Backbone as CSV, one residue per row, in Angstrom:
resi,resn,N_x,N_y,N_z,CA_x,CA_y,CA_z,C_x,C_y,C_z
1,MET,108.448,-148.029,-25.487,107.633,-146.848,-25.741,108.365,-145.593,-25.302
2,LYS,108.183,-144.556,-26.067,108.797,-143.282,-25.702,107.934,-142.566,-24.686
3,LYS,108.612,-141.947,-23.739,107.894,-141.179,-22.723,107.494,-139.827,-23.304
4,LYS,106.264,-139.452,-23.052,105.792,-138.143,-23.528,106.558,-137.030,-22.840
5,GLN,107.008,-136.075,-23.628,107.690,-134.919,-23.040,106.647,-133.896,-22.621
6,ASP,106.888,-133.303,-21.451,105.979,-132.257,-20.990,106.138,-131.024,-21.860
7,LYS,105.007,-130.417,-22.183,105.059,-129.161,-22.932,105.602,-128.069,-22.024
8,PRO,106.387,-127.148,-22.590,106.857,-126.044,-21.748,105.676,-125.210,-21.272
9,LYS,105.722,-124.786,-20.027,104.621,-124.025,-19.442,104.580,-122.617,-20.027
10,ILE,103.428,-122.230,-20.547,103.253,-120.887,-21.101,102.700,-119.996,-20.007
11,GLU,103.374,-118.870,-19.798,102.892,-117.947,-18.768,101.570,-117.347,-19.196
12,GLU,100.734,-117.104,-18.202,99.432,-116.492,-18.472,99.385,-115.094,-17.885
13,LEU,98.576,-114.259,-18.507,98.270,-112.934,-17.982,96.870,-113.011,-17.388
14,PHE,96.734,-112.603,-16.139,95.428,-112.554,-15.491,95.057,-111.092,-15.277
15,VAL,93.814,-110.762,-15.558,93.315,-109.399,-15.403,92.092,-109.461,-14.511
16,VAL,92.050,-108.605,-13.489,90.925,-108.662,-12.555,90.751,-107.305,-11.867
17,GLY,89.520,-107.025,-11.438,89.261,-105.798,-10.684,87.916,-105.203,-11.022
18,PHE,87.733,-103.979,-10.553,86.526,-103.210,-10.854,86.904,-102.141,-11.861
19,ASP,86.142,-102.049,-12.947,86.475,-101.057,-13.964,86.074,-99.655,-13.513
20,LEU,86.251,-98.681,-14.375,85.988,-97.283,-14.017,84.518,-97.026,-13.706
21,ASP,83.635,-97.924,-14.157,82.207,-97.822,-13.827,81.836,-98.708,-12.646
22,LYS,82.869,-99.220,-11.938,82.694,-100.055,-10.733,82.072,-101.419,-11.040
23,LYS,82.237,-101.907,-12.270,81.728,-103.225,-12.636,82.856,-104.248,-12.503
24,PRO,82.572,-105.427,-11.894,83.619,-106.444,-11.749,83.939,-107.092,-13.094
25,ARG,85.240,-107.140,-13.414,85.672,-107.728,-14.682,86.904,-108.582,-14.452
26,GLY,87.129,-109.524,-15.333,88.323,-110.345,-15.232,88.451,-111.280,-16.409
27,GLY,89.664,-111.733,-16.635,89.908,-112.677,-17.718,91.321,-113.200,-17.643
28,ARG,91.557,-114.281,-18.367,92.915,-114.825,-18.451,93.297,-114.921,-19.916
29,PHE,94.568,-114.642,-20.175,95.081,-114.612,-21.535,96.315,-115.500,-21.604
30,GLU,96.403,-116.307,-22.654,97.567,-117.164,-22.820,98.745,-116.303,-23.250
31,GLY,99.822,-116.352,-22.487,100.982,-115.521,-22.771,100.795,-114.124,-22.226
32,ILE,101.875,-113.430,-22.051,101.819,-112.054,-21.551,101.565,-111.149,-22.749
33,ASP,100.333,-110.728,-22.919,99.925,-109.931,-24.072,99.840,-108.461,-23.688
34,GLU,100.692,-107.662,-24.301,100.750,-106.232,-23.971,99.445,-105.515,-24.315
35,ARG,98.792,-105.942,-25.392,97.532,-105.292,-25.784,96.463,-105.515,-24.725
36,ALA,96.374,-106.745,-24.220,95.390,-107.041,-23.173,95.713,-106.265,-21.900
37,ALA,96.991,-106.187,-21.562,97.396,-105.441,-20.364,97.043,-103.960,-20.508
38,ASN,97.269,-103.400,-21.694,96.947,-101.983,-21.907,95.449,-101.712,-21.782
39,VAL,94.623,-102.625,-22.296,93.170,-102.473,-22.151,92.803,-102.544,-20.672
40,ALA,93.420,-103.484,-19.949,93.158,-103.600,-18.509,93.515,-102.308,-17.787
41,PHE,94.679,-101.741,-18.105,95.101,-100.501,-17.460,94.141,-99.357,-17.791
42,ASP,93.688,-99.296,-19.055,92.744,-98.248,-19.453,91.434,-98.345,-18.683
43,LEU,91.052,-99.575,-18.313,89.806,-99.786,-17.566,89.989,-99.642,-16.056
44,GLY,91.239,-99.471,-15.605,91.494,-99.357,-14.168,91.619,-100.700,-13.481
45,LEU,91.874,-101.774,-14.238,91.977,-103.117,-13.676,93.425,-103.444,-13.308
46,THR,93.595,-104.538,-12.574,94.912,-105.013,-12.166,95.338,-106.137,-13.095
47,ALA,96.586,-106.072,-13.576,97.152,-107.124,-14.410,98.141,-107.925,-13.574
48,VAL,98.009,-109.238,-13.593,98.866,-110.115,-12.797,99.698,-110.988,-13.716
49,ILE,101.033,-110.892,-13.568,101.945,-111.778,-14.287,102.739,-112.554,-13.249
50,LYS,103.330,-113.648,-13.663,104.089,-114.493,-12.735,103.260,-114.763,-11.481
51,ALA,102.082,-115.292,-11.681,101.156,-115.538,-10.578,101.674,-116.637,-9.659
52,SER,101.412,-116.486,-8.371,101.740,-117.542,-7.412,100.843,-118.743,-7.697
53,SER,101.226,-119.903,-7.169,100.424,-121.107,-7.424,99.014,-120.959,-6.845
54,ASP,98.890,-120.314,-5.670,97.563,-120.097,-5.069,96.691,-119.229,-5.969
55,PHE,97.290,-118.136,-6.468,96.515,-117.232,-7.316,96.153,-117.922,-8.627
56,ALA,97.126,-118.606,-9.248,96.880,-119.259,-10.537,95.774,-120.305,-10.424
57,GLU,95.763,-121.030,-9.309,94.726,-122.056,-9.100,93.338,-121.407,-9.017
58,ALA,93.223,-120.328,-8.216,91.931,-119.647,-8.069,91.532,-118.938,-9.358
59,ALA,92.528,-118.457,-10.114,92.247,-117.691,-11.335,91.785,-118.574,-12.483
60,LYS,91.812,-119.909,-12.303,91.270,-120.806,-13.335,89.773,-120.574,-13.518
61,LYS,89.137,-119.968,-12.506,87.704,-119.670,-12.592,87.419,-118.492,-13.522
62,LEU,88.457,-117.715,-13.857,88.254,-116.564,-14.739,87.946,-117.036,-16.152
63,PRO,87.027,-116.353,-16.843,86.780,-116.708,-18.243,87.977,-116.300,-19.108
64,VAL,88.083,-116.914,-20.266,89.166,-116.580,-21.191,88.839,-115.247,-21.856
65,GLY,89.798,-114.342,-21.834,89.632,-113.063,-22.526,90.028,-113.216,-23.990
66,ARG,89.710,-112.211,-24.780,90.026,-112.280,-26.210,90.792,-111.038,-26.637
67,VAL,91.752,-111.253,-27.536,92.471,-110.149,-28.171,92.166,-110.226,-29.654
68,TYR,91.681,-109.121,-30.202,91.296,-109.085,-31.606,92.450,-108.598,-32.471
69,ALA,92.372,-108.893,-33.767,93.415,-108.479,-34.711,93.564,-106.955,-34.736
70,SER,92.497,-106.253,-34.415,92.540,-104.785,-34.420,93.398,-104.225,-33.283
71,GLY,93.778,-105.108,-32.317,94.560,-104.649,-31.171,93.714,-104.426,-29.945
72,LYS,92.391,-104.487,-30.110,91.500,-104.338,-28.960,91.382,-105.671,-28.233
73,ALA,91.009,-105.600,-26.976,90.846,-106.813,-26.176,89.502,-106.780,-25.481
74,PHE,88.963,-107.981,-25.231,87.694,-108.118,-24.529,87.965,-108.747,-23.167
75,ILE,87.545,-108.045,-22.112,87.677,-108.556,-20.749,86.268,-108.713,-20.203
76,PRO,85.827,-109.968,-19.971,84.422,-110.226,-19.602,84.042,-109.692,-18.219
77,ASN,82.729,-109.525,-18.035,82.184,-109.237,-16.710,82.221,-110.530,-15.897
78,ILE,82.500,-110.416,-14.597,82.544,-111.587,-13.719,81.796,-111.262,-12.431
79,LYS,81.675,-112.245,-11.554,80.999,-112.023,-10.277,81.915,-111.283,-9.309
80,GLU,81.320,-110.414,-8.519,82.069,-109.623,-7.538,82.799,-110.522,-6.543
81,ALA,82.193,-111.658,-6.191,82.808,-112.576,-5.226,84.143,-113.103,-5.735
82,LEU,84.271,-113.312,-7.048,85.526,-113.804,-7.606,86.606,-112.722,-7.543
83,VAL,86.225,-111.475,-7.814,87.185,-110.368,-7.679,87.689,-110.305,-6.243
84,THR,86.774,-110.380,-5.287,87.137,-110.313,-3.869,88.073,-111.452,-3.495
85,GLU,87.778,-112.662,-3.965,88.616,-113.824,-3.654,90.033,-113.659,-4.206
86,LEU,90.138,-113.220,-5.456,91.457,-113.084,-6.082,92.266,-111.946,-5.458
87,MET,91.610,-110.836,-5.146,92.326,-109.720,-4.522,92.801,-110.088,-3.115
88,ALA,92.030,-110.906,-2.420,92.441,-111.349,-1.081,93.712,-112.190,-1.169
89,ILE,93.836,-113.008,-2.204,95.051,-113.808,-2.388,96.241,-112.892,-2.662
90,LEU,96.046,-111.873,-3.508,97.141,-110.953,-3.826,97.624,-110.199,-2.586
91,ARG,96.701,-109.905,-1.676,97.063,-109.133,-0.475,97.619,-110.010,0.647
92,LYS,97.543,-111.326,0.458,98.000,-112.243,1.497,99.518,-112.117,1.659
93,PRO,100.019,-111.949,2.902,101.466,-111.835,3.111,102.204,-113.034,2.533
94,GLY,103.271,-112.745,1.792,104.085,-113.805,1.213,103.669,-114.234,-0.183
95,ASP,102.538,-113.728,-0.692,102.134,-114.084,-2.050,103.115,-113.442,-3.036
96,CYS,103.645,-114.244,-3.940,104.718,-113.789,-4.837,104.215,-113.311,-6.198
97,SER,102.932,-113.179,-6.377,102.409,-112.720,-7.661,102.891,-111.299,-7.938
98,GLU,103.117,-111.010,-9.211,103.452,-109.643,-9.607,102.196,-109.006,-10.182
99,ALA,101.662,-108.015,-9.472,100.416,-107.368,-9.890,100.673,-105.892,-10.137
100,TYR,100.151,-105.387,-11.251,100.369,-104.001,-11.632,99.045,-103.348,-11.984
101,ARG,99.002,-102.040,-11.734,97.779,-101.291,-12.049,98.169,-99.878,-12.457
102,LEU,97.611,-99.398,-13.549,97.823,-98.031,-14.001,96.578,-97.252,-13.672
103,ASP,96.718,-96.203,-12.885,95.563,-95.446,-12.442,95.234,-94.371,-13.470
104,LYS,94.190,-94.572,-14.262,93.806,-93.630,-15.318,92.682,-92.724,-14.838
105,ARG,92.928,-91.985,-13.775,91.873,-91.154,-13.186,91.428,-90.030,-14.116
106,SER,92.280,-89.590,-15.049,91.881,-88.474,-15.899,90.748,-88.856,-16.843
107,ASN,90.522,-90.164,-17.041,89.423,-90.603,-17.902,88.118,-90.770,-17.135
108,MET,88.146,-90.535,-15.840,86.939,-90.753,-15.054,85.950,-89.607,-15.247
109,LYS,84.721,-89.891,-14.914,83.654,-88.929,-15.167,83.758,-87.674,-14.310
110,ASP,84.571,-87.721,-13.231,84.654,-86.538,-12.373,85.500,-85.435,-12.993
111,GLY,86.160,-85.737,-14.162,86.906,-84.711,-14.865,88.270,-84.417,-14.282
112,THR,88.764,-85.221,-13.353,90.075,-85.002,-12.780,91.115,-85.098,-13.884
113,GLU,92.055,-84.154,-13.906,93.077,-84.164,-14.938,94.435,-83.978,-14.322
114,GLY,95.474,-84.105,-15.182,96.827,-83.833,-14.726,97.724,-85.034,-14.870
115,ASP,99.027,-84.762,-14.975,100.014,-85.822,-15.161,100.114,-86.734,-13.956
116,THR,99.689,-86.264,-12.781,99.833,-87.076,-11.575,99.003,-88.341,-11.651
117,SER,97.984,-88.388,-12.484,97.134,-89.576,-12.555,97.716,-90.638,-13.474
118,GLN,98.805,-90.327,-14.169,99.356,-91.270,-15.129,100.542,-92.059,-14.587
119,VAL,100.765,-92.042,-13.287,101.892,-92.763,-12.707,101.548,-94.236,-12.587
120,ARG,102.371,-95.086,-13.153,102.146,-96.526,-13.059,102.671,-97.016,-11.720
121,CYS,101.878,-97.778,-11.029,102.295,-98.320,-9.738,103.322,-99.410,-9.992
122,LYS,104.578,-99.159,-9.598,105.653,-100.113,-9.834,105.627,-101.246,-8.828
123,SER,104.936,-101.057,-7.738,104.934,-102.074,-6.684,103.830,-103.083,-6.920
124,PRO,104.165,-104.365,-6.913,103.093,-105.341,-6.864,102.277,-105.107,-5.597
125,ILE,101.068,-105.643,-5.555,100.159,-105.321,-4.470,100.745,-105.675,-3.115
126,THR,101.436,-106.801,-2.979,102.055,-107.102,-1.692,103.561,-107.154,-1.804
127,SER,104.090,-108.018,-2.665,105.532,-108.096,-2.773,106.056,-106.934,-3.608
128,GLY,107.312,-106.531,-3.363,107.914,-105.464,-4.146,107.677,-104.075,-3.606
129,LEU,107.046,-103.946,-2.460,106.882,-102.632,-1.844,108.250,-102.133,-1.400
130,PRO,108.444,-100.806,-1.292,109.767,-100.311,-0.885,110.161,-100.871,0.482
131,ARG,111.393,-101.352,0.586,111.865,-101.964,1.826,112.547,-100.958,2.740
132,SER,112.838,-99.767,2.228,113.427,-98.716,3.067,112.988,-97.365,2.517
133,TRP,113.198,-96.329,3.306,112.810,-94.986,2.864,113.659,-94.561,1.670
134,ASN,114.888,-95.034,1.575,115.750,-94.688,0.431,115.229,-95.276,-0.868
135,ASP,114.479,-96.384,-0.788,113.956,-97.047,-1.988,112.705,-96.377,-2.541
136,ILE,112.061,-95.517,-1.772,110.794,-94.916,-2.200,111.000,-94.106,-3.475
137,ASP,110.111,-94.341,-4.451,110.181,-93.640,-5.729,108.755,-93.463,-6.257
138,ALA,108.615,-92.726,-7.354,107.291,-92.500,-7.946,106.621,-93.830,-8.268
139,GLY,105.360,-93.945,-7.913,104.593,-95.147,-8.160,104.498,-96.081,-6.969
140,HIS,105.333,-95.866,-5.952,105.293,-96.732,-4.773,104.130,-96.366,-3.852
141,LEU,103.681,-97.351,-3.104,102.597,-97.170,-2.144,103.182,-97.052,-0.744
142,VAL,102.804,-95.998,-0.022,103.255,-95.762,1.349,102.044,-95.377,2.196
143,LEU,102.258,-95.169,3.493,101.200,-94.676,4.375,101.484,-93.224,4.734
144,ALA,100.459,-92.381,4.648,100.599,-90.966,4.988,99.597,-90.619,6.082
145,HIS,100.026,-89.770,7.008,99.173,-89.385,8.123,98.235,-88.271,7.675
146,ALA,96.944,-88.481,7.854,95.944,-87.499,7.419,95.477,-86.604,8.555
147,GLY,95.959,-86.838,9.757,95.546,-86.050,10.914,95.198,-86.961,12.070
148,TYR,95.123,-86.392,13.263,94.884,-87.213,14.448,93.515,-87.880,14.432
149,GLU,92.519,-87.221,13.871,91.185,-87.819,13.822,91.050,-88.835,12.696
150,ASP,91.785,-88.622,11.582,91.634,-89.484,10.404,92.655,-90.612,10.337
151,GLY,93.787,-90.485,10.993,94.781,-91.560,11.024,95.615,-91.663,9.761
152,TRP,96.098,-92.878,9.498,97.001,-93.143,8.385,96.243,-93.768,7.212
153,TRP,96.614,-93.348,6.001,95.959,-93.850,4.794,96.993,-94.183,3.726
154,GLU,96.636,-95.139,2.842,97.517,-95.493,1.737,97.613,-94.332,0.759
155,ALA,98.842,-94.022,0.338,99.071,-92.939,-0.614,100.075,-93.404,-1.661
156,VAL,99.868,-92.957,-2.902,100.777,-93.282,-4.002,101.734,-92.113,-4.185
157,VAL,103.021,-92.423,-4.312,104.032,-91.395,-4.544,103.936,-90.960,-6.003
158,VAL,103.651,-89.694,-6.212,103.547,-89.146,-7.560,104.905,-88.656,-8.037
159,ASN,105.688,-88.072,-7.117,106.993,-87.528,-7.474,107.880,-87.488,-6.243
160,ARG,109.183,-87.641,-6.443,110.142,-87.499,-5.349,111.247,-86.561,-5.790
161,GLU,111.477,-85.510,-5.012,112.606,-84.606,-5.225,113.385,-84.564,-3.936
162,ASP,114.564,-85.183,-3.948,115.392,-85.343,-2.747,114.561,-86.038,-1.666
163,ASP,114.289,-85.349,-0.559,113.520,-85.956,0.526,112.076,-85.478,0.571
164,ILE,111.627,-84.779,-0.461,110.262,-84.259,-0.515,109.435,-85.118,-1.476
165,LEU,108.304,-85.630,-0.956,107.421,-86.483,-1.746,106.128,-85.748,-2.092
166,THR,105.701,-85.874,-3.339,104.365,-85.444,-3.732,103.507,-86.702,-3.763
167,LEU,102.382,-86.675,-3.045,101.552,-87.861,-2.867,100.105,-87.590,-3.244
168,ARG,99.373,-88.671,-3.451,97.925,-88.571,-3.554,97.348,-89.790,-2.851
169,TYR,96.212,-89.612,-2.191,95.587,-90.728,-1.498,95.047,-91.724,-2.513
170,ARG,95.391,-92.991,-2.338,95.000,-94.033,-3.282,93.487,-94.159,-3.394
171,ASP,92.790,-94.085,-2.267,91.352,-94.342,-2.259,90.501,-93.082,-2.308
172,ALA,91.125,-91.931,-2.510,90.374,-90.672,-2.605,90.916,-89.865,-3.788
173,PRO,90.639,-90.317,-5.012,91.227,-89.679,-6.192,90.793,-88.244,-6.427
174,LYS,89.664,-87.820,-5.828,89.193,-86.450,-6.043,89.946,-85.434,-5.193
175,LEU,90.621,-85.908,-4.145,91.392,-84.994,-3.305,92.659,-84.561,-4.043
176,PRO,93.115,-83.328,-3.827,94.331,-82.874,-4.518,95.579,-83.577,-3.977
177,THR,96.650,-83.503,-4.755,97.922,-84.045,-4.286,98.410,-83.211,-3.114
178,PHE,99.330,-83.776,-2.338,99.880,-83.065,-1.176,101.348,-83.432,-1.032
179,VAL,102.065,-82.681,-0.217,103.511,-82.840,-0.068,103.832,-83.268,1.358
180,ARG,104.768,-84.227,1.480,105.251,-84.666,2.785,106.763,-84.884,2.709
181,HIS,107.435,-84.706,3.838,108.845,-85.043,3.922,108.961,-86.560,3.993
182,LEU,110.038,-87.084,3.460,110.270,-88.527,3.413,110.151,-89.182,4.790
183,ASN,110.644,-88.497,5.828,110.645,-89.073,7.174,109.269,-89.100,7.829
184,THR,108.264,-88.494,7.197,106.934,-88.451,7.824,105.969,-89.490,7.265
185,VAL,106.426,-90.298,6.284,105.568,-91.356,5.765,106.011,-92.690,6.350
186,ALA,105.093,-93.641,6.353,105.397,-94.973,6.876,105.444,-95.972,5.730
187,LEU,106.291,-96.978,5.901,106.379,-98.040,4.909,105.338,-99.107,5.202
188,ILE,104.851,-99.759,4.154,103.941,-100.885,4.305,104.799,-102.141,4.301
189,ASN,104.540,-103.031,5.230,105.333,-104.259,5.323,105.176,-105.079,4.052
190,PRO,106.267,-105.260,3.284,106.154,-106.028,2.049,106.080,-107.526,2.270
191,GLY,106.232,-107.972,3.506,106.216,-109.412,3.785,107.578,-110.014,3.542
192,PRO,107.701,-111.302,3.734,108.990,-111.948,3.579,109.438,-111.940,2.125
193,LEU,110.744,-111.982,1.904,111.252,-112.117,0.555,110.784,-113.451,0.012
194,CYS,110.394,-113.471,-1.257,109.939,-114.736,-1.824,110.673,-114.997,-3.122
195,ASP,110.833,-116.245,-3.437,111.558,-116.665,-4.619,110.551,-116.984,-5.715
196,ASN,110.662,-116.300,-6.853,109.714,-116.507,-7.939,110.097,-117.666,-8.848
197,ASP,111.200,-118.330,-8.559,111.636,-119.426,-9.438,110.727,-120.624,-9.296
C-alpha cells in the first residue's frame, strides 16, 4: 500500500479585535488574503499572519470569514472573551506571531483627521519591536513620558527626523501629536528572539 502524502500546510490569516464601534469581531481566512486584511485594517482590527502554534490552536475557535467576488470581506461578530484570550496570547513574551494593525482614526466619529493616522504599525504586537534606539522608525511602538503624575504610556512613532520623533499616544487618539528627542523615549522589551521556521 502507498503511504498517504501529507498535504502542504496552507497559511491562514487570522483577524481579531474591536472594530471602530467597539464591537468584538474576528475570523479566519484560508491563505493570506490581502482583501480580507484590508477590510480588517479599515475596521481597526488586528491581522495575524505566521501565527504561533499557541495562537493558531486558540484561533480555531474563530468563525470562518468570507471574501466575496466584489472584493469585500465579511468578518463576523464574536464574543469579547475570545478577543481577550487571543490578544493575551499575542502579548505573551516569546510569542512569534506576526500581528499588524493599521490605525484608521480619520474614519472615526470624532472627526480626527491628518496623515498621522495613516501610519501602519510595522511592529508585531510583541515580537519585532525596535531592539535599539537606532532601529526606531515610523510605525514603531515606544514608551513616552507624559509627566511625573501620569507616568509612561505607549506611543506610536508617526515620523522620525534625525533624532527628533513625532509621536501620538496609542490609547488616546484624540490627543494631538507631540515631539520628543530620541533619547527621552523608552524601548518596550521585545522578548527573546524567536525562530519562525
